[in-house]
Jmol script that loads the backbone (N, CA, C; Angstrom):
load data "model"
ATOM      1  N   ASP A   1      19.594 127.498 176.571  1.00  0.00           N
ATOM      2  CA  ASP A   1      19.717 127.358 175.366  1.00  0.00           C
ATOM      3  C   ASP A   1      19.841 125.803 174.764  1.00  0.00           C
ATOM      4  N   GLU A   2      19.824 125.572 173.626  1.00  0.00           N
ATOM      5  CA  GLU A   2      19.547 124.412 173.168  1.00  0.00           C
ATOM      6  C   GLU A   2      20.856 123.361 173.551  1.00  0.00           C
ATOM      7  N   ASP A   3      22.126 123.773 173.433  1.00  0.00           N
ATOM      8  CA  ASP A   3      22.948 122.927 173.666  1.00  0.00           C
ATOM      9  C   ASP A   3      23.041 122.293 175.214  1.00  0.00           C
ATOM     10  N   CYS A   4      22.489 122.978 176.195  1.00  0.00           N
ATOM     11  CA  CYS A   4      22.339 122.645 177.486  1.00  0.00           C
ATOM     12  C   CYS A   4      21.329 121.501 177.705  1.00  0.00           C
ATOM     13  N   LEU A   5      20.273 121.752 176.770  1.00  0.00           N
ATOM     14  CA  LEU A   5      19.193 120.694 176.797  1.00  0.00           C
ATOM     15  C   LEU A   5      19.483 119.458 176.048  1.00  0.00           C
ATOM     16  N   GLN A   6      20.520 119.142 175.119  1.00  0.00           N
ATOM     17  CA  GLN A   6      20.934 118.186 174.380  1.00  0.00           C
ATOM     18  C   GLN A   6      21.643 117.272 175.372  1.00  0.00           C
ATOM     19  N   ALA A   7      22.835 117.972 175.856  1.00  0.00           N
ATOM     20  CA  ALA A   7      23.870 117.362 176.492  1.00  0.00           C
ATOM     21  C   ALA A   7      23.633 117.543 178.177  1.00  0.00           C
ATOM     22  N   LYS A   8      23.385 116.330 178.773  1.00  0.00           N
ATOM     23  CA  LYS A   8      23.160 116.388 180.247  1.00  0.00           C
ATOM     24  C   LYS A   8      24.402 116.774 180.997  1.00  0.00           C
ATOM     25  N   GLY A   9      24.476 117.692 181.938  1.00  0.00           N
ATOM     26  CA  GLY A   9      25.480 118.142 182.752  1.00  0.00           C
ATOM     27  C   GLY A   9      26.291 119.118 182.037  1.00  0.00           C
ATOM     28  N   ARG A  10      25.961 119.619 181.020  1.00  0.00           N
ATOM     29  CA  ARG A  10      26.840 120.575 180.519  1.00  0.00           C
ATOM     30  C   ARG A  10      26.725 121.985 181.044  1.00  0.00           C
ATOM     31  N   ARG A  11      25.384 122.364 181.527  1.00  0.00           N
ATOM     32  CA  ARG A  11      25.248 123.472 182.074  1.00  0.00           C
ATOM     33  C   ARG A  11      26.092 123.668 183.359  1.00  0.00           C
ATOM     34  N   GLU A  12      26.096 122.609 184.212  1.00  0.00           N
ATOM     35  CA  GLU A  12      26.881 122.409 185.271  1.00  0.00           C
ATOM     36  C   GLU A  12      28.464 122.745 185.037  1.00  0.00           C
ATOM     37  N   ALA A  13      28.885 122.247 184.131  1.00  0.00           N
ATOM     38  CA  ALA A  13      30.345 122.411 183.765  1.00  0.00           C
ATOM     39  C   ALA A  13      30.483 123.961 183.343  1.00  0.00           C
ATOM     40  N   THR A  14      29.670 124.344 182.719  1.00  0.00           N
ATOM     41  CA  THR A  14      29.672 125.863 182.169  1.00  0.00           C
ATOM     42  C   THR A  14      29.902 126.599 183.546  1.00  0.00           C
ATOM     43  N   ILE A  15      28.936 126.356 184.533  1.00  0.00           N
ATOM     44  CA  ILE A  15      28.858 127.303 185.632  1.00  0.00           C
ATOM     45  C   ILE A  15      30.118 127.028 186.548  1.00  0.00           C
ATOM     46  N   PHE A  16      30.624 125.717 186.614  1.00  0.00           N
ATOM     47  CA  PHE A  16      31.783 125.624 187.480  1.00  0.00           C
ATOM     48  C   PHE A  16      33.079 126.157 186.717  1.00  0.00           C
ATOM     49  N   GLY A  17      32.983 126.245 185.368  1.00  0.00           N
ATOM     50  CA  GLY A  17      34.198 126.704 184.574  1.00  0.00           C
ATOM     51  C   GLY A  17      34.255 128.341 184.705  1.00  0.00           C
ATOM     52  N   ALA A  18      32.933 128.839 184.827  1.00  0.00           N
ATOM     53  CA  ALA A  18      32.912 130.482 185.033  1.00  0.00           C
ATOM     54  C   ALA A  18      33.281 130.716 186.492  1.00  0.00           C
ATOM     55  N   LEU A  19      32.845 129.709 187.478  1.00  0.00           N
ATOM     56  CA  LEU A  19      33.464 130.275 188.831  1.00  0.00           C
ATOM     57  C   LEU A  19      34.780 130.084 188.815  1.00  0.00           C
ATOM     58  N   SER A  20      35.462 128.943 188.246  1.00  0.00           N
ATOM     59  CA  SER A  20      37.008 128.849 188.512  1.00  0.00           C
ATOM     60  C   SER A  20      37.519 129.877 187.436  1.00  0.00           C
ATOM     61  N   MET A  21      37.185 130.412 186.371  1.00  0.00           N
ATOM     62  CA  MET A  21      37.687 131.622 185.701  1.00  0.00           C
ATOM     63  C   MET A  21      37.564 132.816 186.567  1.00  0.00           C
ATOM     64  N   THR A  22      36.454 133.050 187.221  1.00  0.00           N
ATOM     65  CA  THR A  22      36.240 134.066 188.151  1.00  0.00           C
ATOM     66  C   THR A  22      37.447 134.153 189.306  1.00  0.00           C
ATOM     67  N   ALA A  23      37.546 132.860 189.905  1.00  0.00           N
ATOM     68  CA  ALA A  23      38.325 132.819 190.989  1.00  0.00           C
ATOM     69  C   ALA A  23      39.832 133.205 190.484  1.00  0.00           C
ATOM     70  N   HIS A  24      40.163 132.610 189.550  1.00  0.00           N
ATOM     71  CA  HIS A  24      41.640 132.700 188.827  1.00  0.00           C
ATOM     72  C   HIS A  24      41.776 134.342 188.571  1.00  0.00           C
ATOM     73  N   PHE A  25      40.869 134.979 187.786  1.00  0.00           N
ATOM     74  CA  PHE A  25      40.952 136.481 187.455  1.00  0.00           C
ATOM     75  C   PHE A  25      40.963 137.312 188.763  1.00  0.00           C
ATOM     76  N   ALA A  26      40.314 136.992 189.736  1.00  0.00           N
ATOM     77  CA  ALA A  26      40.253 137.738 191.165  1.00  0.00           C
ATOM     78  C   ALA A  26      41.798 137.470 191.627  1.00  0.00           C
ATOM     79  N   GLY A  27      42.479 136.343 191.508  1.00  0.00           N
ATOM     80  CA  GLY A  27      43.718 136.171 192.146  1.00  0.00           C
ATOM     81  C   GLY A  27      44.708 136.879 191.359  1.00  0.00           C
ATOM     82  N   ALA A  28      44.530 136.839 190.048  1.00  0.00           N
ATOM     83  CA  ALA A  28      45.467 137.663 189.146  1.00  0.00           C
ATOM     84  C   ALA A  28      45.363 139.228 189.510  1.00  0.00           C
ATOM     85  N   VAL A  29      44.306 139.857 189.582  1.00  0.00           N
ATOM     86  CA  VAL A  29      43.810 141.218 189.919  1.00  0.00           C
ATOM     87  C   VAL A  29      44.396 141.569 191.341  1.00  0.00           C
ATOM     88  N   PHE A  30      44.437 140.669 192.316  1.00  0.00           N
ATOM     89  CA  PHE A  30      45.000 140.792 193.493  1.00  0.00           C
ATOM     90  C   PHE A  30      46.425 141.029 193.525  1.00  0.00           C
ATOM     91  N   ALA A  31      47.017 140.062 192.855  1.00  0.00           N
ATOM     92  CA  ALA A  31      48.449 140.064 192.709  1.00  0.00           C
ATOM     93  C   ALA A  31      49.021 141.130 191.999  1.00  0.00           C
ATOM     94  N   ALA A  32      48.472 141.624 190.944  1.00  0.00           N
ATOM     95  CA  ALA A  32      48.694 142.864 190.309  1.00  0.00           C
ATOM     96  C   ALA A  32      48.634 144.175 191.128  1.00  0.00           C
ATOM     97  N   ALA A  33      47.424 144.128 192.040  1.00  0.00           N
ATOM     98  CA  ALA A  33      47.330 145.344 192.892  1.00  0.00           C
ATOM     99  C   ALA A  33      48.316 145.198 193.858  1.00  0.00           C
ATOM    100  N   THR A  34      48.743 144.210 194.419  1.00  0.00           N
ATOM    101  CA  THR A  34      49.766 144.071 195.375  1.00  0.00           C
ATOM    102  C   THR A  34      51.182 144.618 194.744  1.00  0.00           C
ATOM    103  N   PHE A  35      51.573 143.976 193.749  1.00  0.00           N
ATOM    104  CA  PHE A  35      52.872 144.404 193.063  1.00  0.00           C
ATOM    105  C   PHE A  35      52.643 145.903 192.562  1.00  0.00           C
ATOM    106  N   PHE A  36      51.769 146.287 192.402  1.00  0.00           N
ATOM    107  CA  PHE A  36      51.580 147.909 191.927  1.00  0.00           C
ATOM    108  C   PHE A  36      51.748 148.789 193.130  1.00  0.00           C
ATOM    109  N   GLY A  37      51.162 148.111 194.171  1.00  0.00           N
ATOM    110  CA  GLY A  37      51.249 148.948 195.480  1.00  0.00           C
ATOM    111  C   GLY A  37      52.725 148.956 195.950  1.00  0.00           C
ATOM    112  N   LEU A  38      53.532 147.852 195.855  1.00  0.00           N
ATOM    113  CA  LEU A  38      54.923 147.819 196.435  1.00  0.00           C
ATOM    114  C   LEU A  38      55.691 148.703 195.467  1.00  0.00           C
ATOM    115  N   GLY A  39      55.435 148.851 194.274  1.00  0.00           N
ATOM    116  CA  GLY A  39      56.235 149.630 193.527  1.00  0.00           C
ATOM    117  C   GLY A  39      55.871 151.066 193.772  1.00  0.00           C
ATOM    118  N   PHE A  40      54.617 151.527 193.916  1.00  0.00           N
ATOM    119  CA  PHE A  40      54.090 152.691 194.361  1.00  0.00           C
ATOM    120  C   PHE A  40      54.549 153.179 195.679  1.00  0.00           C
ATOM    121  N   ALA A  41      54.700 152.477 196.374  1.00  0.00           N
ATOM    122  CA  ALA A  41      55.332 152.616 197.950  1.00  0.00           C
ATOM    123  C   ALA A  41      56.643 152.991 197.966  1.00  0.00           C
ATOM    124  N   GLY A  42      57.382 152.761 196.776  1.00  0.00           N
ATOM    125  CA  GLY A  42      58.674 152.905 196.658  1.00  0.00           C
ATOM    126  C   GLY A  42      59.662 151.691 196.884  1.00  0.00           C
ATOM    127  N   LEU A  43      59.240 150.430 196.488  1.00  0.00           N
ATOM    128  CA  LEU A  43      60.263 149.312 196.572  1.00  0.00           C
ATOM    129  C   LEU A  43      61.436 149.415 195.717  1.00  0.00           C
ATOM    130  N   THR A  44      62.581 149.470 196.497  1.00  0.00           N
ATOM    131  CA  THR A  44      63.779 149.229 195.475  1.00  0.00           C
ATOM    132  C   THR A  44      64.402 148.099 195.679  1.00  0.00           C
ATOM    133  N   THR A  45      64.858 147.451 194.298  1.00  0.00           N
ATOM    134  CA  THR A  45      65.185 146.223 194.201  1.00  0.00           C
ATOM    135  C   THR A  45      66.982 146.202 193.657  1.00  0.00           C
ATOM    136  N   ARG A  46      67.481 145.248 193.763  1.00  0.00           N
ATOM    137  CA  ARG A  46      68.787 144.980 193.509  1.00  0.00           C
ATOM    138  C   ARG A  46      69.163 143.674 193.188  1.00  0.00           C
ATOM    139  N   ASN A  47      69.899 143.449 192.019  1.00  0.00           N
ATOM    140  CA  ASN A  47      70.256 141.829 191.920  1.00  0.00           C
ATOM    141  C   ASN A  47      71.517 141.551 192.617  1.00  0.00           C
ATOM    142  N   CYS A  48      71.433 141.242 193.759  1.00  0.00           N
ATOM    143  CA  CYS A  48      72.731 140.741 194.633  1.00  0.00           C
ATOM    144  C   CYS A  48      73.658 139.790 194.070  1.00  0.00           C
ATOM    145  N   GLU A  49      73.278 138.929 193.213  1.00  0.00           N
ATOM    146  CA  GLU A  49      74.036 138.021 192.767  1.00  0.00           C
ATOM    147  C   GLU A  49      74.852 138.618 191.777  1.00  0.00           C
ATOM    148  N   SER A  50      74.456 139.479 190.821  1.00  0.00           N
ATOM    149  CA  SER A  50      75.116 140.001 189.728  1.00  0.00           C
ATOM    150  C   SER A  50      76.367 141.141 190.474  1.00  0.00           C
ATOM    151  N   VAL A  51      75.748 141.704 191.470  1.00  0.00           N
ATOM    152  CA  VAL A  51      76.798 142.822 192.170  1.00  0.00           C
ATOM    153  C   VAL A  51      77.677 141.881 192.814  1.00  0.00           C
ATOM    154  N   CYS A  52      77.482 140.935 193.517  1.00  0.00           N
ATOM    155  CA  CYS A  52      78.534 140.249 194.183  1.00  0.00           C
ATOM    156  C   CYS A  52      79.538 139.589 193.122  1.00  0.00           C
ATOM    157  N   GLN A  53      78.925 139.093 191.887  1.00  0.00           N
ATOM    158  CA  GLN A  53      79.814 138.385 191.016  1.00  0.00           C
ATOM    159  C   GLN A  53      80.896 139.544 190.347  1.00  0.00           C
ATOM    160  N   ALA A  54      80.274 140.896 190.222  1.00  0.00           N
ATOM    161  CA  ALA A  54      81.082 141.962 189.547  1.00  0.00           C
ATOM    162  C   ALA A  54      82.058 142.249 190.614  1.00  0.00           C
ATOM    163  N   SER A  55      81.847 142.063 191.821  1.00  0.00           N
ATOM    164  CA  SER A  55      82.754 142.488 192.951  1.00  0.00           C
ATOM    165  C   SER A  55      83.970 141.406 193.088  1.00  0.00           C
ATOM    166  N   ASP A  56      84.943 141.833 193.929  1.00  0.00           N
ATOM    167  CA  ASP A  56      86.032 140.846 194.049  1.00  0.00           C
ATOM    168  C   ASP A  56      86.094 140.335 195.457  1.00  0.00           C
ATOM    169  N   ALA A  57      84.697 139.938 195.782  1.00  0.00           N
ATOM    170  CA  ALA A  57      84.474 139.407 197.168  1.00  0.00           C
ATOM    171  C   ALA A  57      84.971 138.168 197.102  1.00  0.00           C
ATOM    172  N   LEU A  58      85.582 137.570 198.164  1.00  0.00           N
ATOM    173  CA  LEU A  58      86.036 136.301 198.395  1.00  0.00           C
ATOM    174  C   LEU A  58      85.085 135.176 198.638  1.00  0.00           C
ATOM    175  N   ASP A  59      84.043 135.534 199.630  1.00  0.00           N
ATOM    176  CA  ASP A  59      82.804 134.665 199.904  1.00  0.00           C
ATOM    177  C   ASP A  59      81.715 135.168 199.079  1.00  0.00           C
ATOM    178  N   GLN A  60      81.188 134.577 198.258  1.00  0.00           N
ATOM    179  CA  GLN A  60      79.952 134.958 197.374  1.00  0.00           C
ATOM    180  C   GLN A  60      78.611 134.992 198.533  1.00  0.00           C
ATOM    181  N   GLY A  61      78.693 133.968 199.231  1.00  0.00           N
ATOM    182  CA  GLY A  61      77.523 133.841 200.295  1.00  0.00           C
ATOM    183  C   GLY A  61      77.339 134.959 201.155  1.00  0.00           C
ATOM    184  N   VAL A  62      78.672 135.320 201.891  1.00  0.00           N
ATOM    185  CA  VAL A  62      78.702 136.541 202.625  1.00  0.00           C
ATOM    186  C   VAL A  62      78.258 137.734 202.016  1.00  0.00           C
ATOM    187  N   CYS A  63      78.896 138.015 200.837  1.00  0.00           N
ATOM    188  CA  CYS A  63      78.663 139.004 199.942  1.00  0.00           C
ATOM    189  C   CYS A  63      77.107 139.239 199.674  1.00  0.00           C
ATOM    190  N   ILE A  64      76.338 138.134 199.451  1.00  0.00           N
ATOM    191  CA  ILE A  64      75.147 138.190 198.949  1.00  0.00           C
ATOM    192  C   ILE A  64      74.050 138.269 200.364  1.00  0.00           C
ATOM    193  N   ASP A  65      74.469 137.931 201.350  1.00  0.00           N
ATOM    194  CA  ASP A  65      73.790 138.015 202.586  1.00  0.00           C
ATOM    195  C   ASP A  65      73.770 139.412 203.055  1.00  0.00           C
ATOM    196  N   ASP A  66      75.132 140.270 202.881  1.00  0.00           N
ATOM    197  CA  ASP A  66      75.320 141.302 203.068  1.00  0.00           C
ATOM    198  C   ASP A  66      74.495 142.432 202.286  1.00  0.00           C
ATOM    199  N   CYS A  67      74.467 142.026 201.057  1.00  0.00           N
ATOM    200  CA  CYS A  67      73.626 142.622 200.085  1.00  0.00           C
ATOM    201  C   CYS A  67      72.151 142.745 200.378  1.00  0.00           C
ATOM    202  N   PHE A  68      71.615 141.773 200.578  1.00  0.00           N
ATOM    203  CA  PHE A  68      70.339 141.559 201.034  1.00  0.00           C
ATOM    204  C   PHE A  68      70.027 142.431 202.173  1.00  0.00           C
ATOM    205  N   ASN A  69      70.851 142.418 203.115  1.00  0.00           N
ATOM    206  CA  ASN A  69      70.524 143.071 204.361  1.00  0.00           C
ATOM    207  C   ASN A  69      70.649 144.779 203.975  1.00  0.00           C
ATOM    208  N   VAL A  70      71.602 145.130 203.161  1.00  0.00           N
ATOM    209  CA  VAL A  70      71.535 146.471 202.830  1.00  0.00           C
ATOM    210  C   VAL A  70      70.272 146.840 201.866  1.00  0.00           C
ATOM    211  N   THR A  71      69.872 146.049 201.158  1.00  0.00           N
ATOM    212  CA  THR A  71      68.551 146.135 200.350  1.00  0.00           C
ATOM    213  C   THR A  71      67.380 146.137 201.308  1.00  0.00           C
ATOM    214  N   ILE A  72      67.281 145.591 202.373  1.00  0.00           N
ATOM    215  CA  ILE A  72      66.156 145.675 203.164  1.00  0.00           C
ATOM    216  C   ILE A  72      66.211 146.804 203.810  1.00  0.00           C
ATOM    217  N   LYS A  73      67.511 147.260 204.520  1.00  0.00           N
ATOM    218  CA  LYS A  73      67.776 148.544 205.179  1.00  0.00           C
ATOM    219  C   LYS A  73      67.551 149.889 204.385  1.00  0.00           C
ATOM    220  N   ASP A  74      67.643 149.702 202.955  1.00  0.00           N
ATOM    221  CA  ASP A  74      67.497 150.773 202.191  1.00  0.00           C
ATOM    222  C   ASP A  74      65.982 151.186 201.812  1.00  0.00           C
ATOM    223  N   GLN A  75      65.197 150.316 202.046  1.00  0.00           N
ATOM    224  CA  GLN A  75      63.799 150.453 201.663  1.00  0.00           C
ATOM    225  C   GLN A  75      63.175 151.549 202.539  1.00  0.00           C
ATOM    226  N   PRO A  76      62.415 152.451 201.721  1.00  0.00           N
ATOM    227  CA  PRO A  76      61.711 153.738 202.679  1.00  0.00           C
ATOM    228  C   PRO A  76      60.562 153.228 203.418  1.00  0.00           C
ATOM    229  N   GLU A  77      60.489 154.345 204.370  1.00  0.00           N
ATOM    230  CA  GLU A  77      59.434 153.975 205.456  1.00  0.00           C
ATOM    231  C   GLU A  77      58.098 153.789 204.954  1.00  0.00           C
ATOM    232  N   SER A  78      57.674 154.480 203.645  1.00  0.00           N
ATOM    233  CA  SER A  78      56.457 154.247 202.894  1.00  0.00           C
ATOM    234  C   SER A  78      56.223 152.665 202.534  1.00  0.00           C
ATOM    235  N   LEU A  79      57.223 152.171 202.337  1.00  0.00           N
ATOM    236  CA  LEU A  79      57.033 150.654 202.060  1.00  0.00           C
ATOM    237  C   LEU A  79      56.852 149.852 203.126  1.00  0.00           C
ATOM    238  N   ARG A  80      57.284 150.236 204.438  1.00  0.00           N
ATOM    239  CA  ARG A  80      57.288 149.488 205.577  1.00  0.00           C
ATOM    240  C   ARG A  80      55.565 149.544 206.043  1.00  0.00           C
ATOM    241  N   LEU A  81      55.235 151.064 205.974  1.00  0.00           N
ATOM    242  CA  LEU A  81      53.748 151.267 206.341  1.00  0.00           C
ATOM    243  C   LEU A  81      52.723 150.400 205.263  1.00  0.00           C
ATOM    244  N   TYR A  82      53.255 150.175 204.030  1.00  0.00           N
ATOM    245  CA  TYR A  82      52.336 149.584 202.962  1.00  0.00           C
ATOM    246  C   TYR A  82      52.179 147.984 203.429  1.00  0.00           C
ATOM    247  N   ILE A  83      53.343 147.516 203.759  1.00  0.00           N
ATOM    248  CA  ILE A  83      53.472 146.077 204.140  1.00  0.00           C
ATOM    249  C   ILE A  83      52.679 145.816 205.247  1.00  0.00           C
ATOM    250  N   ARG A  84      52.523 146.666 206.400  1.00  0.00           N
ATOM    251  CA  ARG A  84      51.817 146.436 207.499  1.00  0.00           C
ATOM    252  C   ARG A  84      50.359 146.514 207.040  1.00  0.00           C
TER     253      ARG A  84
END
end "model"
wireframe off; spacefill off
backbone 0.3
color backbone group
């Protein structure tokens, strides 16, 4: 087209811009598919910080560690298979 003929190097910039856009789009689609798959496989989440703040635990760090461990152990087997 006429714009590419008037300004030298513009076609290259367009090509590199399109390649960059394609790479970013592919990354976003892959991330979305990964998180959708985690939810579909049965990922259960828990806000351990708010759970421990609402409890009367003396040591918040230990409470949060225990909460994380329970959250990990409560995950369904289907999620373990998805991650592998």
